[in-house]
C-alpha positions as CSV (number, residue, x, y, z in Angstrom):
1,X,39.8,-15.0,14.0
2,X,40.8,-11.8,12.2
3,X,43.5,-9.7,14.0
4,X,42.3,-6.3,15.4
5,X,44.5,-4.4,12.9
6,X,42.6,-6.0,10.0
7,X,39.3,-5.1,11.5
8,X,40.5,-1.5,12.0
9,X,41.6,-1.3,8.3
10,X,38.1,-2.6,7.2
11,X,36.3,-0.1,9.5
12,X,38.4,2.8,8.2
13,X,37.8,1.8,4.6
14,X,34.0,1.7,5.2
15,X,34.1,4.9,7.1
16,X,36.1,6.6,4.3
17,X,33.6,5.4,1.7
18,X,30.7,6.7,3.8
19,X,32.4,10.1,4.2
20,X,32.9,10.4,0.5
21,X,29.3,9.5,-0.2
22,X,28.2,12.0,2.5
23,X,30.2,14.7,0.7
24,X,28.6,13.9,-2.6
25,X,25.1,13.5,-1.1
26,X,25.4,16.9,0.7
27,X,26.6,18.5,-2.5
28,X,29.6,19.9,-0.6
29,X,31.4,20.1,-3.9
30,X,28.7,19.9,-6.5
31,X,25.0,19.9,-5.5
32,X,24.0,19.6,-9.2
33,X,26.0,16.4,-9.5
34,X,23.9,14.9,-6.7
35,X,20.7,16.0,-8.4
36,X,21.5,14.1,-11.6
37,X,20.1,10.9,-10.0
38,X,17.2,9.7,-12.2
39,X,14.5,10.2,-9.5
40,X,15.4,13.9,-9.0
41,X,14.8,14.7,-12.6
42,X,11.4,15.9,-13.6
43,X,9.4,13.2,-15.4
44,X,8.6,14.0,-19.0
45,X,6.3,12.6,-21.6
46,X,8.2,10.0,-23.6
47,X,8.0,8.4,-27.1
48,X,8.7,4.7,-27.5
49,X,9.9,5.1,-31.1
50,X,9.1,2.9,-34.1
51,X,7.5,-0.5,-33.2
52,X,7.2,-3.7,-35.2
53,X,3.7,-4.7,-34.0
54,X,1.8,-1.6,-33.1
55,X,-1.5,-3.4,-33.6
56,X,-1.0,-5.2,-30.3
57,X,-1.3,-2.0,-28.3
58,X,-4.5,-0.7,-26.7
59,X,-3.0,1.9,-24.4
60,X,0.0,4.3,-24.5
61,X,1.9,2.3,-21.9
62,X,1.9,-0.8,-24.1
63,X,4.3,1.0,-26.5
64,X,7.0,1.1,-23.9
65,X,6.5,-2.6,-22.9
66,X,6.5,-3.6,-26.5
67,X,9.6,-1.6,-27.3
68,X,11.6,-3.5,-24.6
69,X,10.2,-6.8,-25.7
70,X,11.1,-6.3,-29.4
71,X,14.5,-5.1,-28.5
72,X,15.0,-8.4,-26.7
73,X,13.5,-10.4,-29.6
74,X,10.6,-11.5,-27.4
75,X,6.8,-11.2,-28.1
76,X,4.1,-10.6,-25.5
77,X,1.8,-13.4,-24.4
78,X,-1.7,-13.8,-25.9
79,X,-4.5,-12.3,-23.9
80,X,-5.9,-14.3,-21.0
81,X,-9.3,-15.9,-21.6
82,X,-12.4,-14.0,-20.6
83,X,-13.1,-15.9,-17.4
84,X,-9.5,-15.6,-16.1
85,X,-9.3,-11.9,-17.0
86,X,-12.6,-11.0,-15.3
87,X,-11.7,-12.9,-12.2
88,X,-8.3,-11.1,-12.2
89,X,-9.7,-7.7,-12.6
90,X,-12.5,-8.3,-10.1
91,X,-10.0,-9.0,-7.3
92,X,-7.8,-6.2,-8.4
93,X,-10.5,-3.6,-8.4
94,X,-12.7,-4.7,-5.5
95,X,-10.8,-7.4,-3.7
96,X,-13.7,-9.8,-4.3
97,X,-14.3,-12.7,-6.6
98,X,-16.8,-12.1,-9.4
99,X,-20.3,-13.7,-9.4
100,X,-20.8,-16.0,-12.4
101,X,-23.8,-13.8,-13.4
102,X,-21.4,-10.8,-13.5
103,X,-19.1,-12.5,-15.9
104,X,-21.5,-13.8,-18.4
105,X,-22.9,-11.6,-21.2
106,X,-20.9,-8.4,-20.5
107,X,-17.8,-7.1,-22.3
108,X,-14.6,-6.7,-20.4
109,X,-14.6,-3.0,-20.8
110,X,-18.2,-2.7,-19.4
111,X,-17.3,-5.1,-16.6
112,X,-14.4,-2.8,-15.7
113,X,-16.6,0.2,-15.5
114,X,-19.0,-1.6,-13.2
115,X,-16.1,-2.5,-10.9
116,X,-14.8,1.1,-10.9
117,X,-18.1,2.4,-9.7
118,X,-18.6,-0.3,-7.0
119,X,-18.5,0.9,-3.4
120,X,-16.1,-2.1,-2.8
121,X,-13.4,-0.3,-4.9
122,X,-12.6,2.0,-2.0
123,X,-12.4,-0.9,0.4
124,X,-9.9,-2.7,-1.8
125,X,-7.6,0.3,-2.5
126,X,-7.8,1.7,1.0
127,X,-5.7,-1.2,2.2
128,X,-2.8,-0.1,0.1
129,X,-2.7,3.3,1.6
130,X,-3.3,2.0,5.2
131,X,-0.1,-0.1,4.8
132,X,1.8,3.0,3.7
133,X,0.3,5.0,6.6
134,X,1.1,2.3,9.2
135,X,-2.6,2.4,10.3
136,X,-3.2,0.9,13.7
137,X,-5.6,1.3,16.6
138,X,-3.4,1.1,19.7
139,X,0.3,1.2,20.7
140,X,3.1,-1.3,20.9
141,X,3.7,-0.3,24.5
142,X,0.6,-0.5,26.8
143,X,1.0,-0.9,30.6
144,X,-1.7,-3.1,32.1
145,X,-5.2,-1.9,31.0
146,X,-4.0,1.7,30.5
147,X,-5.9,2.7,27.3
148,X,-5.0,6.4,27.3
149,X,-2.7,6.0,24.3
150,X,-5.1,3.9,22.2
151,X,-7.3,4.9,19.3
152,X,-10.8,3.3,19.8
153,X,-12.2,5.4,16.9
154,X,-9.3,4.9,14.4
155,X,-12.0,3.3,12.2
156,X,-13.2,6.8,11.4
157,X,-9.9,7.5,9.5
158,X,-10.1,4.2,7.7
159,X,-13.6,5.0,6.6
160,X,-12.5,8.4,5.4
161,X,-9.8,6.7,3.2
162,X,-12.3,4.3,1.8
163,X,-14.8,7.0,1.0
164,X,-12.1,9.2,-0.6
165,X,-11.1,6.4,-3.0
166,X,-14.8,5.7,-3.8
167,X,-15.3,9.3,-4.6
168,X,-12.1,9.3,-6.6
169,X,-10.7,12.3,-4.6
170,X,-7.7,13.3,-6.6
171,X,-4.4,12.1,-5.1
172,X,-3.0,15.6,-4.6
173,X,-6.1,16.6,-2.7
174,X,-6.0,13.3,-0.9
175,X,-2.6,14.2,0.5
176,X,-3.5,17.8,1.2
177,X,-6.5,16.8,3.3
178,X,-4.5,14.3,5.4
179,X,-1.9,16.8,6.3
180,X,-3.9,20.0,6.6
181,X,-7.7,19.6,6.1
182,X,-8.3,21.7,9.3
183,X,-6.4,24.6,7.7
184,X,-8.0,24.2,4.3
185,X,-11.6,23.5,5.3
186,X,-11.8,24.6,9.0
187,X,-15.6,24.4,8.9
188,X,-15.9,21.0,7.4
189,X,-15.7,19.0,10.6
190,X,-16.7,15.7,8.8
191,X,-13.4,15.9,6.9
192,X,-11.3,16.1,10.1
193,X,-10.8,12.3,10.4
194,X,-8.5,12.6,7.4
195,X,-5.9,14.0,9.9
196,X,-5.6,10.5,11.3
197,X,-2.7,10.0,8.9
198,X,-0.4,11.6,11.5
199,X,-2.9,11.6,14.4
200,X,-2.8,7.8,14.6
201,X,0.9,7.5,14.7
202,X,2.8,5.8,17.5
203,X,2.8,7.6,20.9
204,X,5.1,6.8,23.7
205,X,5.0,7.2,27.5
206,X,6.7,10.2,29.0
207,X,5.5,12.2,26.1
208,X,6.7,15.5,27.6
209,X,10.3,14.2,27.5
210,X,12.3,15.8,24.6
211,X,13.9,12.5,23.7
212,X,10.5,10.8,23.4
213,X,9.1,13.6,21.3
214,X,12.1,13.3,19.0
215,X,11.3,9.7,18.4
216,X,7.7,10.6,17.5
217,X,8.9,13.2,15.1
218,X,11.1,10.7,13.4
219,X,8.2,8.4,12.9
220,X,6.2,11.2,11.2
221,X,9.1,12.2,9.0
222,X,9.9,8.6,8.0
223,X,6.2,7.7,7.3
224,X,5.7,10.8,5.1
225,X,8.9,10.8,3.2
226,X,9.2,7.0,2.5
227,X,5.5,6.7,1.9
228,X,5.0,9.8,-0.4
229,X,8.4,10.7,-1.7
230,X,10.2,7.3,-1.7
231,X,13.1,8.8,0.2
232,X,14.7,7.6,3.5
233,X,14.9,11.1,5.0
234,X,14.9,9.8,8.6
235,X,18.4,8.5,8.0
236,X,19.5,12.1,8.3
237,X,18.4,12.5,11.9
238,X,21.8,11.6,13.2
239,X,24.0,12.6,10.3
240,X,23.9,13.8,6.7
241,X,22.6,11.0,4.6
242,X,25.4,8.7,3.5
243,X,24.1,8.2,-0.1
244,X,21.4,10.7,-0.9
245,X,21.6,14.5,-1.1
246,X,19.7,15.0,2.2
247,X,21.6,16.9,4.9
248,X,20.6,16.8,8.6
249,X,19.3,20.3,8.2
250,X,16.7,19.0,5.8
251,X,15.5,16.4,8.3
252,X,15.1,18.9,11.1
253,X,13.4,21.4,8.7
254,X,10.7,18.7,8.2
255,X,10.7,17.5,11.8
256,X,10.0,21.1,12.9
257,X,6.7,20.9,11.2
258,X,5.6,18.0,13.4
259,X,7.2,19.6,16.5
260,X,4.8,22.5,15.8
261,X,1.8,20.1,15.6
262,X,0.2,18.2,18.5
263,X,-1.9,15.0,18.5
264,X,-5.4,15.8,19.6
265,X,-8.4,13.7,20.7
266,X,-11.1,15.8,19.2
267,X,-14.4,15.2,21.2
268,X,-17.2,13.6,19.2
269,X,-19.6,15.6,21.3
270,X,-19.1,18.8,23.3
271,X,-20.4,17.1,26.4
272,X,-17.3,14.8,26.2
273,X,-14.9,17.8,26.2
274,X,-12.3,18.0,29.1
275,X,-8.9,19.9,29.5
276,X,-7.4,21.8,26.6
277,X,-10.7,21.0,24.8
278,X,-9.6,17.3,24.4
279,X,-12.0,14.5,25.0
280,X,-12.0,13.1,28.5
281,X,-11.6,9.5,27.1
282,X,-10.1,8.3,23.9
283,X,-13.3,6.3,23.3
284,X,-15.1,9.6,22.9
285,X,-12.7,11.1,20.4
286,X,-11.7,11.4,16.8
287,X,-7.9,11.0,16.7
288,X,-6.3,13.8,14.7
289,X,-3.6,16.5,14.8
290,X,-3.8,20.3,15.2
291,X,-1.5,23.3,15.4
292,X,0.5,23.4,18.6
293,X,0.2,26.3,21.0
294,X,3.5,27.6,19.7
295,X,5.6,27.1,16.6
296,X,9.1,25.6,16.8
297,X,12.2,25.6,14.7
298,X,14.3,22.7,15.8
299,X,18.1,22.7,16.2
300,X,20.2,20.1,14.5
301,X,20.8,17.5,17.2
302,X,24.3,16.1,16.9
303,X,24.1,12.4,16.3
304,X,20.4,12.7,17.0
305,X,21.1,13.4,20.7
306,X,18.7,15.9,22.1
307,X,21.3,16.9,24.7
308,X,23.6,18.1,21.9
309,X,21.6,20.9,20.1
310,X,23.3,22.8,17.3
311,X,22.0,25.7,15.1
312,X,18.2,26.0,14.5
313,X,16.8,25.3,11.1
314,X,13.6,27.1,9.8
315,X,10.8,24.7,8.9
316,X,11.0,23.8,5.2
317,X,11.2,21.3,2.5
318,X,14.0,19.2,1.0
319,X,16.8,21.2,-0.6
320,X,17.4,18.7,-3.4
321,X,13.8,19.2,-4.6
322,X,14.2,23.0,-4.9
323,X,14.8,24.1,-8.5
324,X,17.2,26.9,-7.3
325,X,19.1,24.7,-4.9
326,X,17.8,26.6,-1.9
327,X,15.5,25.0,0.7
328,X,11.9,26.1,0.4
329,X,11.0,27.7,3.8
330,X,7.5,27.4,5.2
331,X,5.2,30.1,6.7
332,X,6.8,30.8,10.1
333,X,3.4,31.7,11.6
334,X,2.0,28.2,11.1
335,X,3.3,24.7,11.6
336,X,4.0,24.5,7.9
337,X,1.6,21.5,7.3
338,X,-0.2,23.2,4.5
339,X,3.0,24.4,2.9
340,X,4.4,20.9,3.2
341,X,1.3,19.4,1.5
342,X,1.6,21.9,-1.4
343,X,5.3,21.1,-1.8
344,X,4.5,17.4,-1.9
345,X,2.0,17.7,-4.7
346,X,3.7,20.5,-6.7
347,X,4.0,19.8,-10.4
348,X,7.7,20.6,-10.0
349,X,8.1,17.8,-7.5
350,X,9.6,14.8,-9.5
351,X,8.8,12.1,-6.9
352,X,5.2,12.1,-5.6
353,X,3.5,11.0,-8.8
354,X,6.2,8.5,-9.7
355,X,6.0,6.9,-6.2
356,X,2.2,6.5,-6.3
357,X,2.1,5.3,-9.9
358,X,4.8,2.7,-8.9
359,X,2.7,1.5,-5.9
360,X,-0.4,1.2,-8.0
361,X,1.5,-0.7,-10.8
362,X,2.8,-3.1,-8.2
363,X,-0.7,-3.8,-6.9
364,X,-1.9,-4.7,-10.4
365,X,1.1,-6.7,-11.7
366,X,2.6,-8.2,-8.5
367,X,5.9,-6.4,-9.1
368,X,6.7,-2.7,-9.2
369,X,8.5,-0.9,-11.9
370,X,10.9,0.3,-9.2
371,X,11.7,-2.8,-7.1
372,X,12.2,-0.6,-4.0
373,X,8.8,1.2,-3.7
374,X,9.8,3.3,-0.7
375,X,13.4,4.1,-1.8
376,X,13.9,6.0,-5.0
377,X,17.3,7.1,-3.8
378,X,20.9,6.0,-4.6
379,X,20.5,2.7,-2.8
380,X,17.2,1.9,-4.4
381,X,16.7,0.0,-7.6
382,X,16.5,1.7,-11.0
383,X,13.1,1.3,-12.8
384,X,12.8,-1.6,-15.3
385,X,10.9,0.7,-17.7
386,X,11.9,4.3,-16.9
387,X,10.2,5.8,-19.9
388,X,7.0,4.1,-19.1
389,X,7.1,5.3,-15.5
390,X,7.8,8.8,-16.6
391,X,5.2,9.0,-19.3
392,X,2.5,7.4,-17.1
393,X,3.3,9.6,-14.2
394,X,3.0,12.8,-16.3
395,X,-0.2,11.6,-17.8
396,X,-1.5,10.7,-14.4
397,X,-1.0,14.3,-13.3
398,X,-2.0,16.1,-16.5
399,X,-4.6,13.9,-18.3
400,X,-5.9,12.0,-15.3
401,X,-5.9,15.0,-12.9
402,X,-4.4,12.8,-10.2
403,X,-7.3,10.4,-10.4
404,X,-6.7,6.9,-9.0
405,X,-9.6,5.5,-11.1
406,X,-8.1,7.1,-14.2
407,X,-4.8,5.5,-13.5
408,X,-6.2,2.1,-12.7
409,X,-8.4,2.1,-15.8
410,X,-5.4,3.1,-18.0
411,X,-3.5,0.1,-16.7
412,X,-6.1,-2.6,-16.7
413,X,-7.4,-1.8,-20.2
414,X,-3.9,-2.1,-21.5
415,X,-2.8,-5.1,-23.6
416,X,0.1,-5.6,-21.1
417,X,-2.3,-6.2,-18.2
418,X,-4.6,-8.5,-20.2
419,X,-1.8,-11.0,-21.1
420,X,-2.1,-14.6,-19.9
421,X,0.2,-15.8,-17.2
422,X,1.4,-18.9,-19.1
423,X,5.1,-19.4,-18.6
424,X,6.4,-20.4,-22.1
425,X,9.8,-22.2,-21.5
426,X,11.6,-20.3,-24.3
427,X,10.6,-17.0,-22.8
428,X,11.4,-18.0,-19.3
429,X,14.9,-18.9,-20.4
430,X,15.4,-15.4,-21.8
431,X,13.7,-13.5,-19.0
432,X,13.1,-15.7,-16.0
433,X,12.0,-12.9,-13.7
434,X,9.6,-11.4,-16.3
435,X,11.2,-8.0,-15.9
436,X,10.3,-7.3,-19.5
437,X,6.6,-8.0,-18.8
438,X,6.1,-10.6,-21.5
439,X,3.3,-12.2,-19.4
440,X,1.1,-11.5,-16.4
441,X,2.6,-12.6,-13.1
442,X,0.7,-15.2,-11.1
443,X,-0.2,-13.7,-7.8
444,X,-1.2,-15.0,-4.4
445,X,-4.2,-13.4,-2.8
446,X,-3.5,-11.2,0.2
447,X,-4.9,-12.4,3.5
448,X,-7.7,-9.9,3.2
449,X,-8.7,-11.0,-0.3
450,X,-8.5,-14.7,0.6
451,X,-10.6,-14.2,3.7
452,X,-13.2,-12.2,1.9
453,X,-13.3,-14.7,-1.0
454,X,-13.8,-17.5,1.6
455,X,-16.9,-15.8,3.1
456,X,-18.1,-14.7,-0.3
457,X,-17.9,-18.3,-1.6
458,X,-20.0,-19.6,1.4
459,X,-22.6,-16.9,0.8
460,X,-22.1,-15.4,4.2
461,X,-20.1,-12.2,3.6
462,X,-21.4,-9.0,5.1
463,X,-20.8,-6.4,2.3
464,X,-21.9,-3.4,4.3
465,X,-19.5,-0.4,4.0
466,X,-17.7,1.2,6.9
467,X,-18.0,0.9,10.7
468,X,-16.1,-0.3,13.7
469,X,-13.4,-3.0,13.7
470,X,-13.7,-6.7,14.5
471,X,-11.3,-9.6,15.2
472,X,-10.2,-11.1,11.9
473,X,-9.7,-14.6,13.5
474,X,-13.2,-14.7,15.0
475,X,-15.2,-17.3,13.0
476,X,-18.4,-15.5,13.8
477,X,-17.3,-12.3,12.2
478,X,-18.3,-12.1,8.6
479,X,-17.4,-8.5,7.7
480,X,-14.7,-7.7,5.0
481,X,-11.2,-8.0,6.3
482,X,-10.3,-4.3,5.7
483,X,-12.4,-3.7,8.8
484,X,-10.3,-6.1,10.9
485,X,-8.8,-4.6,14.1
486,X,-5.1,-3.8,13.6
487,X,-3.0,-3.8,16.8
488,X,0.6,-2.6,17.2
489,X,0.8,-4.5,20.5
490,X,-0.4,-7.9,19.4
491,X,-1.4,-8.4,15.8
492,X,-4.4,-10.7,15.2
493,X,-3.0,-14.3,14.7
494,X,-4.7,-14.8,11.4
495,X,-3.3,-11.6,10.0
496,X,0.2,-12.4,11.4
497,X,0.1,-15.9,10.0
498,X,-0.5,-14.7,6.4
499,X,2.1,-11.9,6.2
500,X,0.2,-8.8,7.2
501,X,2.7,-6.0,7.7
502,X,3.9,-4.7,11.0
503,X,1.7,-1.7,11.8
504,X,4.4,-0.1,13.9
505,X,6.2,1.1,10.8
506,X,5.5,2.3,7.3
507,X,5.2,-0.7,5.0
508,X,6.9,-0.5,1.6
509,X,5.2,-3.7,0.3
510,X,3.9,-7.0,1.4
511,X,6.2,-10.0,1.8
512,X,5.0,-13.5,1.1
513,X,5.9,-16.6,3.0
514,X,4.8,-20.2,2.6
515,X,4.8,-22.2,5.9
516,X,3.4,-25.5,7.2
517,X,1.4,-23.5,9.7
518,X,-0.5,-21.8,6.9
519,X,-1.5,-25.1,5.4
520,X,-2.5,-26.5,8.8
521,X,-4.7,-23.5,9.4
522,X,-6.5,-24.1,6.1
523,X,-7.0,-27.7,6.9
524,X,-8.0,-27.5,10.5
525,X,-9.0,-24.0,11.7
526,X,-12.7,-23.6,12.7
527,X,-12.9,-20.5,10.6
528,X,-12.3,-22.4,7.5
529,X,-14.3,-25.4,8.5
530,X,-17.3,-23.2,9.3
531,X,-17.2,-21.6,5.8
532,X,-16.8,-25.0,4.2
533,X,-20.1,-26.1,5.9
534,X,-21.8,-22.9,4.8
535,X,-20.6,-23.5,1.3
536,X,-22.4,-26.9,1.4
537,X,-25.6,-25.1,2.1
538,X,-24.8,-22.6,-0.7
539,X,-24.4,-25.5,-3.1
540,X,-27.3,-27.6,-1.9
541,X,-27.1,-30.5,0.5
542,X,-28.7,-33.2,-1.8
543,X,-25.9,-35.5,-2.8
544,X,-27.8,-38.5,-4.1
545,X,-26.3,-40.1,-7.3
546,X,-28.5,-38.0,-9.5
547,X,-27.2,-34.7,-8.1
548,X,-23.5,-35.5,-7.4
549,X,-22.3,-34.1,-10.7
550,X,-24.5,-31.1,-10.2
551,X,-22.9,-30.4,-6.8
552,X,-19.4,-30.6,-8.3
553,X,-20.4,-28.3,-11.1
554,X,-22.0,-25.8,-8.7
555,X,-18.9,-25.8,-6.5
556,X,-16.6,-25.0,-9.4
557,X,-19.0,-22.3,-10.6
558,X,-19.0,-20.6,-7.1
559,X,-15.3,-21.0,-6.3
560,X,-13.6,-20.6,-9.7
561,X,-16.3,-19.0,-11.9
562,X,-15.9,-21.9,-14.4
563,X,-17.1,-25.4,-15.2
564,X,-15.0,-28.3,-14.1
565,X,-12.9,-30.1,-16.7
566,X,-14.0,-33.7,-17.5
567,X,-11.3,-35.2,-15.3
568,X,-12.1,-32.8,-12.4
569,X,-15.8,-33.7,-12.7
570,X,-15.0,-37.4,-12.6
571,X,-12.6,-37.0,-9.7
572,X,-15.1,-35.0,-7.6
573,X,-17.9,-37.4,-8.3
574,X,-15.8,-40.4,-7.2
575,X,-14.7,-38.5,-4.0
576,X,-18.4,-37.8,-3.1
577,X,-19.3,-41.4,-3.4
578,X,-17.7,-42.1,-0.1
579,X,-17.2,-38.8,1.6
580,X,-19.2,-35.8,2.8
581,X,-19.8,-32.8,0.6
582,X,-18.3,-30.7,3.4
583,X,-14.9,-32.5,3.1
584,X,-15.0,-31.9,-0.7
585,X,-15.7,-28.2,-0.3
586,X,-12.9,-27.7,2.2
587,X,-10.5,-29.5,-0.1
588,X,-11.5,-27.1,-2.9
589,X,-11.0,-24.2,-0.6
590,X,-7.4,-25.4,0.0
591,X,-6.5,-25.5,-3.7
592,X,-4.0,-23.1,-5.3
593,X,-6.7,-22.0,-7.8
594,X,-8.7,-20.6,-5.0
595,X,-5.7,-18.9,-3.4
596,X,-4.0,-17.6,-6.5
597,X,-4.8,-15.2,-9.4
598,X,-3.8,-16.2,-12.9
């Protein structure tokens, strides 16, 4: 056991280091020094320099990947074969496997354009944003059957996000509308569900209590700043940030925006309107935010304690992102939501485009350029390809006009994206984590993609767009998983089993676990068994000796969009000589090939 004196010395050492970091972060001595961190520098167009094999490149981003590879004496992998590539891009763009008819007789480029215009594009990409926005339909704390704090119509916000991505609403407008569409387009009531970004946040009992309200404000600041800016601003609620140049005054300048806003159950019909013009019941409402009755500048609460208020701070933006080193102050006559939105998407803001480009890159490659997608601060990781991230972010804003579809197209048409995932031993020895991007990463399907693929394979998937939520673990429900009910109180067991993020908090990225319970679910759960039976009907039930090989070939065509290898065909035929076709289909549904993308 360590003596108390030793523990005291360690504690004082850590405290001293924190204090030094705080001084640097605040910029007490030199704000400009604090601003030299890479993420606070404006992204610029970059040049990869002279390359040895420029013929390999198909998109500008390839130059930066190739430069790093050539510097390390590595070469990129050959392109994946047509079937693998089209299966990969189909899941990446729509979250669904391709039909064999889709793959045959169409070029990769034309296939990509078909996928980009599919209404399923919005369904697939909405899930990324819903994770960032900690989308949920109830609260973590519900007493009995008290539904007063729940969100029965949260699906309206989810549908708005899906529609926005399908329409390719520019990302800067996408953010503006979620923060202040009622102020920008006060007469466009159909756009108001966008305000669910903050309107669906956690709510707590005793909501009139200042300490409770302070916790809610922290959630709003944390979700916004980590999700959009990649900064842990909420750390400054109790003290100046230990490592980043974010003083407590900046936190309370932002929190004041949300203190000047109120969550509002907007009636779907005037007949359902009660007190304060709110809906009488949550079930009759769209869950949004609006301007509070009075605007508030918050004091800096010492150590985050609402019983210890200090000086008040005008509502405003982060000091470190101001070109003149002075905090941008918002219109004192409003909450500041619109001013905040404009500050987030300003061309002078070095973070917003970078953070979004990094999230999109991670979705398409299985690993981000910045390994800490929601922390671009001092404790976050540096980008593996800083010039690539800068150049792509600038072109996203300037050439792409903040278009997600432009950004996705730019990436998936690149030679980097089209590489095979084959792990050549010599290259693995040089770069085992594939940080230099010499191959495509093999990726496991998310629970939503896997479930959708399961129903798609059986021919039972309901592909209708939009609508109310359902229970993901219900075998009778055949809608796409993006429409599954998301609960903060008790997450659906299927979603929880396969690594769905905690909807109580902003999610930086998905984690992946491999557990015995997952495999037992695939082998025994009625949901999987029912789809295996439906797949039998999809294939054809006739399994006499003349049609056994045909059944095996049809199963491979449906599940993997390819013909079976000779050995696979022989193995499947032998299996079906003494077993039911349903057992065979369920075995194929349990394979890695069905669960993974090459």
